[in-house]
C-alpha positions as CSV (number, residue, x, y, z in Angstrom):
1,M,-7.7,95.6,6.5
2,F,-8.3,92.0,7.6
3,N,-6.0,88.9,5.9
4,S,-8.6,85.4,5.0
5,K,-7.9,81.8,6.2
6,L,-10.0,79.1,5.1
7,I,-9.7,76.4,7.5
8,F,-11.5,73.4,5.7
9,L,-12.1,69.9,5.7
10,I,-14.2,67.2,4.2
11,V,-14.8,63.9,6.5
12,A,-17.6,61.2,6.3
13,F,-20.2,61.6,8.4
14,I,-19.1,63.7,11.3
15,W,-17.3,67.1,11.9
16,N,-16.0,69.0,14.7
17,G,-19.4,68.8,16.0
18,T,-22.6,65.9,16.5
19,F,-24.9,64.9,14.5
20,L,-28.2,64.0,15.8
21,L,-31.0,62.4,13.8
22,C,-29.0,61.6,10.9
23,Q,-30.9,60.2,8.1
24,N,-28.0,59.1,5.1
25,I,-25.2,61.9,5.2
26,E,-23.0,61.4,2.9
27,E,-20.3,63.8,2.4
28,S,-19.7,66.5,5.4
29,G,-16.9,69.8,5.8
30,G,-16.5,72.9,6.7
31,G,-15.2,75.0,9.1
32,E,-14.1,78.4,10.4
33,Y,-13.5,81.3,8.3
34,I,-10.6,82.7,9.9
35,H,-9.8,86.7,9.4
36,N,-6.6,87.6,11.5
37,P,-5.9,91.5,11.3
38,S,-2.2,92.4,10.7
39,M,-2.1,95.8,9.2
40,K,-3.8,99.2,9.7
41,C,-6.3,99.7,6.7
42,V,-5.0,103.8,7.0
43,S,-1.7,104.3,7.1
44,D,0.1,107.2,8.7
45,E,0.4,108.8,5.7
46,D,-2.9,108.0,4.8
47,Y,-4.6,109.8,8.3
48,S,-2.0,112.9,7.6
49,R,-3.2,113.3,3.9
50,I,-6.8,112.8,5.1
51,S,-6.7,114.6,8.1
52,F,-5.3,117.5,6.6
53,M,-8.2,117.1,2.9
54,L,-11.3,117.0,5.8
55,H,-9.9,120.6,7.8
56,D,-9.7,121.9,4.5
57,N,-12.8,121.1,3.3
58,M,-14.6,122.0,6.9
59,N,-12.7,124.8,6.6
60,I,-14.2,125.8,3.1
61,L,-18.3,124.8,4.0
62,Q,-17.7,127.0,6.8
63,N,-16.5,129.8,5.1
64,K,-19.6,129.9,2.1
65,G,-21.9,129.3,5.8
66,I,-22.7,125.6,4.4
67,L,-21.3,123.4,7.8
68,P,-22.7,125.1,10.7
69,K,-21.1,125.5,14.0
70,S,-20.8,121.9,16.0
71,D,-23.8,121.7,18.6
72,K,-22.5,119.9,21.5
73,N,-25.9,119.7,23.4
74,Q,-27.0,117.6,20.7
75,V,-26.5,113.4,21.1
76,V,-25.7,111.6,18.3
77,A,-26.8,108.1,18.6
78,F,-25.6,106.0,15.8
79,A,-27.8,103.3,13.2
80,F,-26.2,100.2,11.7
81,P,-24.1,101.7,9.0
82,L,-24.7,98.8,6.8
83,K,-27.7,97.5,4.6
84,K,-28.6,94.6,2.7
85,A,-29.7,95.2,-1.3
86,E,-33.7,95.4,-1.6
87,N,-33.1,91.7,-3.8
88,L,-30.4,90.0,-1.1
89,T,-32.7,87.2,0.8
90,W,-30.3,86.4,2.9
91,N,-31.2,86.8,6.6
92,N,-27.7,88.2,7.5
93,F,-25.0,89.1,5.7
94,Y,-21.8,90.4,7.6
95,G,-18.5,89.4,10.3
96,I,-17.2,91.2,12.4
97,S,-13.3,91.0,12.4
98,G,-12.5,93.9,14.0
99,F,-12.7,96.6,16.7
100,V,-11.0,99.9,18.2
101,D,-7.5,98.5,19.7
102,Q,-7.9,100.1,23.1
103,N,-4.5,99.6,23.8
104,S,-1.3,102.4,22.7
105,D,1.5,100.0,23.3
106,N,1.6,97.0,21.0
107,E,-0.1,94.9,22.8
108,V,-3.9,95.0,21.6
109,M,-7.1,94.9,23.2
110,D,-10.6,95.1,22.6
111,Y,-13.8,97.6,24.6
112,N,-14.9,94.0,26.2
113,C,-11.5,92.7,27.4
114,G,-11.2,90.3,24.6
115,L,-8.9,90.4,21.4
116,R,-10.8,91.4,18.2
117,T,-8.9,94.0,17.6
118,Y,-5.3,94.3,15.9
119,D,-2.2,96.7,17.3
120,G,-3.2,100.0,16.2
121,H,-6.8,99.6,14.5
122,N,-8.6,102.7,15.0
123,G,-12.1,101.3,13.5
124,V,-14.5,98.7,13.5
125,D,-14.8,96.2,10.5
126,Y,-17.5,94.8,9.1
127,F,-16.4,91.5,6.8
128,T,-19.1,90.6,4.6
129,W,-19.9,87.4,4.4
130,P,-20.5,85.0,3.0
131,F,-18.9,85.0,-0.9
132,Q,-17.8,88.7,-0.4
133,W,-17.1,88.6,-4.1
134,Y,-20.4,87.8,-5.4
135,L,-21.5,90.3,-2.9
136,V,-19.4,93.1,-4.4
137,E,-20.2,92.2,-7.9
138,N,-23.8,92.5,-7.5
139,D,-23.9,95.4,-5.1
140,L,-25.8,93.4,-2.6
141,V,-24.1,95.4,0.8
142,H,-25.0,98.9,0.9
143,I,-22.6,101.3,2.9
144,V,-25.5,103.6,4.9
145,A,-25.2,106.9,7.1
146,A,-25.1,106.3,11.0
147,A,-26.5,109.7,11.8
148,D,-27.7,112.7,9.9
149,G,-24.4,114.9,8.6
150,I,-23.1,116.5,6.1
151,I,-20.5,114.9,3.4
152,I,-16.6,117.1,4.2
153,G,-15.1,114.6,1.8
154,K,-14.9,111.8,-1.0
155,E,-12.4,109.5,-2.7
156,D,-13.1,107.7,-5.5
157,G,-11.3,105.8,-8.6
158,N,-9.5,103.4,-6.6
159,S,-9.2,99.7,-7.7
160,S,-12.4,97.7,-5.8
161,Y,-10.3,94.2,-5.3
162,S,-7.5,94.9,-2.8
163,C,-6.7,90.9,-1.5
164,D,-3.6,92.1,0.3
165,W,-1.9,95.2,1.8
166,N,-0.5,97.1,-1.3
167,G,1.7,99.5,-0.3
168,N,0.0,103.2,-0.3
169,Q,-2.9,102.7,-2.7
170,N,-5.8,105.1,-1.7
171,W,-9.2,103.6,-0.9
172,N,-12.3,105.2,-2.0
173,A,-14.5,106.4,1.2
174,V,-16.8,109.2,2.1
175,Y,-16.9,111.2,5.2
176,L,-19.5,112.8,7.7
177,R,-19.5,115.7,9.2
178,H,-22.5,115.7,12.7
179,N,-24.6,118.1,14.4
180,D,-22.2,117.3,17.4
181,G,-19.1,118.2,15.6
182,S,-18.6,114.0,15.7
183,V,-17.1,112.6,12.2
184,T,-17.4,109.3,10.7
185,W,-15.1,107.3,7.7
186,Y,-16.8,104.8,5.8
187,G,-14.1,103.2,3.8
188,H,-12.9,100.5,1.7
189,M,-16.1,101.3,-0.6
190,K,-16.8,100.0,-4.6
191,K,-15.1,101.9,-7.0
192,N,-17.8,104.5,-8.7
193,S,-20.4,103.6,-6.3
194,L,-20.6,106.1,-4.0
195,T,-23.3,108.6,-3.6
196,G,-23.8,111.4,-6.3
197,K,-24.2,114.3,-4.0
198,A,-21.5,116.8,-3.3
199,I,-19.5,117.7,-0.7
200,G,-21.4,119.9,1.9
201,S,-24.5,118.1,0.7
202,Q,-26.7,116.9,3.7
203,V,-27.3,112.9,4.2
204,K,-29.9,111.4,6.4
205,Q,-29.3,108.2,8.2
206,G,-29.8,105.3,6.8
207,E,-29.2,107.0,3.5
208,Y,-26.8,105.5,1.2
209,L,-23.1,106.4,0.6
210,G,-21.6,103.3,-1.6
211,V,-21.0,99.8,-2.0
212,V,-18.6,97.8,0.3
213,G,-15.2,97.3,-1.7
214,S,-11.9,96.1,-1.0
215,S,-10.2,99.6,-2.5
216,G,-6.8,100.7,-0.2
217,R,-4.9,98.6,2.0
218,S,-7.5,95.6,2.2
219,S,-7.6,92.2,1.9
220,G,-10.8,91.6,1.4
221,P,-14.3,93.3,1.2
222,H,-15.2,95.0,4.3
223,L,-16.5,98.4,6.2
224,H,-14.0,100.0,7.9
225,F,-15.9,102.6,10.4
226,E,-14.0,104.7,11.8
227,V,-15.7,107.8,14.8
228,Y,-14.2,110.7,16.0
229,K,-15.6,113.4,18.8
230,S,-14.0,116.5,16.7
231,Q,-10.9,117.9,15.4
232,P,-8.1,116.5,15.2
233,F,-8.2,113.1,13.7
234,T,-5.9,112.0,16.7
235,R,-5.9,109.2,19.1
236,F,-7.2,112.0,21.9
237,N,-10.6,112.3,20.0
238,L,-10.8,108.8,18.6
239,I,-14.1,107.0,19.8
240,E,-14.7,103.2,20.0
241,P,-18.6,103.3,19.2
242,H,-19.2,100.2,21.7
243,S,-19.4,100.4,25.6
244,G,-17.8,97.9,27.5
245,S,-15.8,97.5,30.7
246,C,-12.8,98.0,28.7
247,N,-13.6,100.7,26.5
248,T,-10.9,103.3,27.8
249,L,-11.4,105.8,24.7
250,N,-15.2,106.7,25.9
251,N,-18.0,105.9,28.9
252,D,-21.0,106.1,26.9
253,S,-22.3,103.5,24.0
254,W,-22.6,106.1,20.6
255,W,-25.0,103.4,19.3
256,E,-29.2,103.5,18.9
257,S,-29.1,100.1,19.8
258,Q,-25.6,97.8,20.3
259,E,-25.1,94.6,18.9
260,S,-23.7,91.8,21.6
261,Y,-20.0,91.3,21.7
262,Q,-21.3,87.7,20.3
263,Y,-24.1,87.5,18.5
264,P,-24.8,84.5,16.9
265,V,-27.0,84.3,13.8
266,L,-27.4,82.2,10.8
267,N,-26.3,84.1,7.7
268,T,-28.2,82.0,4.7
269,I,-28.3,78.8,3.9
270,L,-27.9,77.9,0.4
271,T,-27.9,74.9,-2.2
272,H,-25.1,73.7,-4.7
273,N,-23.6,71.2,-6.8
274,N,-20.4,71.3,-5.5
275,V,-17.6,71.8,-2.7
276,I,-17.8,76.0,-2.6
277,E,-14.3,77.9,-2.7
278,F,-13.8,80.5,-1.2
279,G,-11.1,82.6,-3.1
280,C,-9.8,86.4,-4.0
281,P,-10.6,88.1,-5.8
282,T,-13.4,87.3,-8.1
283,E,-12.4,84.7,-10.2
284,L,-11.0,82.6,-7.3
285,E,-14.4,82.5,-5.6
286,K,-16.1,79.2,-7.0
287,T,-20.0,79.7,-5.4
288,Y,-21.5,76.8,-7.8
289,F,-24.6,78.1,-7.0
290,K,-27.7,75.5,-8.0
291,N,-31.4,75.8,-7.5
292,E,-32.3,73.3,-9.9
293,F,-31.7,69.1,-9.7
294,K,-32.9,66.5,-11.6
295,P,-33.8,63.2,-9.7
296,G,-30.5,61.5,-8.8
297,D,-28.7,64.9,-8.6
298,K,-26.3,65.0,-5.7
299,V,-27.5,68.1,-4.0
300,Y,-24.8,70.6,-1.9
301,F,-26.7,71.9,1.3
302,S,-25.1,74.5,2.8
303,R,-25.0,76.8,6.2
304,F,-23.3,80.2,6.9
305,Y,-23.2,81.3,10.3
306,K,-21.9,84.7,12.3
307,D,-20.1,84.3,15.9
308,Q,-20.8,80.2,15.8
309,K,-21.4,79.3,19.7
310,K,-19.6,76.7,21.4
311,G,-22.3,74.0,22.7
312,S,-25.2,75.4,20.5
313,T,-27.1,73.7,17.5
314,S,-28.1,73.9,14.1
315,F,-31.2,72.4,13.2
316,Q,-31.9,71.1,9.5
317,K,-35.2,69.5,7.1
318,V,-35.6,69.0,3.9
319,Y,-39.4,69.1,3.1
320,K,-41.1,66.9,-0.9
321,P,-43.5,69.3,-2.7
322,D,-46.3,67.7,-0.8
323,N,-44.4,69.0,2.2
324,T,-43.6,65.4,3.8
325,L,-39.9,65.8,5.5
326,W,-37.8,63.8,3.4
327,R,-34.4,64.2,5.5
328,Q,-33.5,66.2,8.8
329,W,-30.0,66.4,10.9
330,Q,-29.1,68.7,13.4
331,H,-25.4,69.9,14.2
332,T,-24.0,70.5,17.6
333,F,-20.9,73.0,17.4
334,T,-18.1,72.2,19.7
335,D,-16.1,75.7,19.2
336,D,-16.4,79.2,19.4
337,F,-15.9,80.7,16.0
338,N,-16.4,85.0,14.3
339,A,-17.5,82.9,11.4
340,S,-17.8,79.5,10.1
341,W,-19.3,77.7,7.0
342,W,-20.9,73.8,6.9
343,F,-22.7,71.6,4.1
344,N,-23.7,67.7,3.2
345,T,-24.9,66.5,0.3
346,Q,-27.9,64.5,0.1
347,T,-28.3,62.1,-3.1
348,L,-32.0,62.7,-4.2
349,P,-34.1,59.8,-5.0
350,A,-34.1,58.6,-8.8
351,N,-38.0,59.3,-8.4
352,A,-37.6,62.5,-7.0
353,E,-40.8,64.2,-6.7
354,I,-40.8,66.7,-9.3
355,G,-41.4,70.8,-8.1
356,E,-40.5,72.8,-6.0
357,W,-38.2,71.3,-2.6
358,K,-38.0,73.2,0.2
359,Y,-34.2,73.5,2.7
360,E,-34.8,74.7,6.2
361,A,-32.5,75.6,9.5
362,T,-32.8,77.1,12.6
363,Y,-30.2,78.1,14.8
364,E,-30.1,80.3,17.7
365,G,-33.4,82.2,17.3
366,S,-32.8,82.5,13.1
367,Y,-34.9,80.6,11.0
368,M,-34.3,80.6,7.1
369,Q,-36.2,78.7,4.1
370,H,-34.4,78.1,1.0
371,T,-36.0,76.9,-2.3
372,F,-35.1,74.1,-4.9
373,R,-36.2,72.9,-7.9
374,V,-36.7,69.5,-8.9
375,T,-37.4,68.9,-12.3
376,N,-38.0,65.8,-15.4
377,T,-35.7,66.5,-18.6
378,S,-38.1,68.6,-20.4
379,G,-36.9,70.9,-17.8
380,T,-33.2,71.8,-19.2
381,A,-32.4,74.3,-21.3
382,D,-31.9,72.1,-24.1
383,E,-35.2,71.4,-24.7
384,D,-35.3,74.4,-26.9
385,T,-37.1,72.6,-29.8
386,E,-39.3,70.0,-27.7
387,F,-40.3,73.5,-26.2
388,N,-41.0,74.9,-29.9
389,M,-39.7,79.2,-28.1
390,I,-36.7,81.5,-28.8
391,T,-35.6,83.4,-25.8
392,F,-33.3,86.4,-26.5
393,P,-30.7,88.1,-26.3
394,N,-29.0,86.7,-23.3
395,P,-27.0,88.5,-21.9
396,A,-29.9,90.7,-22.2
397,I,-30.4,94.3,-21.3
398,D,-33.4,95.8,-20.3
399,I,-35.6,93.7,-23.0
400,L,-36.0,89.9,-22.7
401,K,-37.5,88.8,-26.5
402,L,-40.0,85.5,-26.9
403,S,-40.4,84.0,-30.1
404,F,-42.8,81.7,-31.2
405,P,-43.3,79.5,-35.0
406,P,-46.3,81.1,-36.6
407,N,-48.3,77.9,-36.5
408,D,-47.8,77.1,-33.1
409,Q,-51.5,77.6,-31.0
410,I,-50.0,79.4,-27.7
411,Q,-52.4,80.1,-25.5
412,K,-50.8,81.6,-22.1
413,I,-47.1,81.2,-20.7
414,A,-45.9,81.4,-16.9
415,I,-42.3,83.8,-17.1
416,I,-40.9,83.2,-13.9
417,I,-37.4,85.0,-13.0
418,R,-35.1,83.9,-10.1
419,S,-31.6,85.3,-7.9
420,V,-29.1,83.1,-7.7
421,T,-30.2,82.6,-4.5
422,G,-33.5,81.3,-5.8
423,K,-35.9,84.2,-5.1
424,I,-38.6,85.2,-7.3
425,V,-37.4,88.5,-9.1
426,L,-40.2,88.3,-11.4
427,N,-42.9,86.3,-11.9
428,Q,-46.0,87.2,-15.2
429,T,-48.2,85.3,-18.0
430,Y,-47.9,86.5,-21.3
431,L,-50.7,86.1,-23.5
432,G,-49.4,84.2,-26.4
433,E,-48.3,85.7,-29.8
434,T,-45.5,85.1,-32.3
435,E,-43.4,87.8,-30.8
436,G,-43.4,89.4,-27.5
437,Q,-41.3,90.6,-24.7
438,V,-40.7,91.2,-21.3
439,D,-39.4,94.0,-19.0
440,I,-36.3,93.2,-17.0
441,A,-34.6,96.8,-16.6
442,H,-36.1,97.3,-13.0
443,L,-33.6,93.8,-12.7
444,P,-29.8,94.6,-11.3
445,N,-26.5,93.4,-13.3
446,G,-26.5,89.7,-12.4
447,I,-26.7,85.5,-13.3
448,Y,-30.8,84.3,-12.9
449,L,-32.6,81.0,-13.9
450,L,-35.2,81.7,-16.0
451,E,-38.0,79.8,-16.1
452,C,-41.2,79.5,-18.5
453,K,-44.0,77.1,-18.6
454,K,-46.5,76.0,-20.6
455,E,-49.0,72.9,-20.7
456,D,-47.0,70.6,-18.8
457,K,-44.2,71.6,-20.1
458,T,-40.7,73.5,-18.4
459,L,-37.8,75.3,-20.3
460,T,-35.4,76.6,-18.0
461,K,-31.9,78.5,-18.5
462,K,-29.2,80.2,-17.4
463,L,-30.0,84.2,-18.2
464,I,-27.5,86.9,-17.7
465,I,-28.1,90.2,-17.6
466,N,-25.3,92.5,-18.2
467,R,-25.6,96.5,-19.2
C-alpha cells in the first residue's frame, strides 16, 4: 500500500529548475508526486488466511498429480511482472514506491541501504504513473507471470477502488508456484480482470494474469509483488528479488535483468486544455486530455518522469506542420524525485498553421513524440450540418454507422479514430454510399477522437465506446 500526496505549485516563468533557450514561456508548474508508504498491504490476519488457503490448495493439487515436486536444482529468473497494453503508446507507465523492508525492528531499510520501503513491507510495490485511474478504467497496464508456473490460488470479486487503508477488505490476487518451489504473489488486481485459467493451470513467463487495480489495503493502483523461496510463507523464506549490499534475505538477484535502484526515464508527454488534477478515485482525477486545438488556443504541454535525477536536464521542442521549429525550452532539475510531473503553456498564434504539430521531449536517453492537430472552424464537432453527415450511435458498441443525405455526391471519406493519447487506432477510406458502417469491435472501451475528412472539410467529434 502507498499513500499518495501531490505537491503542486504553479509559478510564472521559472520553477524548481532552470530554463535555458526559453521562448515565450507563459505558465509553468508541477512538482513531485509523493508516495509515503505507511501500512502493510496485507494484514497479519490476511497473511494467515492466505497461507492456509495456499497450503490447502497445493496439497490438493499434489494429491491429484497436478503440482509436481519442486526441483531445487532449477534456477528461476524473473521477467518484469508488468506489461503495457498494445494501445498504450507511453514510453513508461510505472514507478516504484517501496521495496522489501530489510529490518525486522521498527526501523526501515531497503536492499540498497536506502529508505524506499516502510516498516514490515514484504514485497515490491509498482505504482502506475501517471493518471492511475485512467489506466485502470481502460485496462492499460497488465500484470504478467514473472516466470513459468502453476496457479495455486486466485482471489477476485473485491472492489478495485480503494483509496486508503480500509480495514480487513480482501484484495484480488493470483498466486503462482514455480519449478524450483518458489511462490510469487500478485496483489491489488482489478476486479473481474483475472486470467480465466483455473487453479492448477500452467502459465508461461510473461502470460497475462490480470490488470493493475487498487483492491484491498491500498491507497492507489499498484502491483504488490511478493516472493517466497518455499513454504511456509514466513520471513524465513521471504525473498527480495533485487540484489544489493543491504539485502539480508538473499545474496543473488532473482531478475533476468535487474533494473537500477534509480532509473531515470521519461514516462510520457501529453497535451491538455487545463491544469491536470490527480485524485482518488476516478471522478477526482482530471486528465484534461486534448489533442485538437484552434489558432489562438492555449496548449498545456506536460511531462511525467520516473526517478527524476538532480542535475539532469529535459529538453522540449514543438514543430509546426511543415517541420519547422516553433518553440524550444529545457528544464534542469534541482532535486531527486521518485516520480514527478511538469508542465508549461504556450498560446498558439492567431494565424497558426492548420495540420499536425509535433511535441518532442528527451530525457536521460528517453525520447518521446506526441502529435496534436490545429484545425480551423470547419473541424469542430458542431459542423455536422456543413459536413452533411451523421455518425451514430454515440456511445457506440461494435459498429459505428454513417449516414448521408440521398442527394449528396460522395466520392470518398477518410475515417480516422485516435486514442486520447493521440495514437491513430483506426484509419480507413470509406467509398461513398448513402449509408455505411465502420467496424470498431477491436477497440477497447474508452473515449476517442473521431475524424472524418472529405475534400477540404473535416468533421471532428468525441466518440465513446461503451459495451
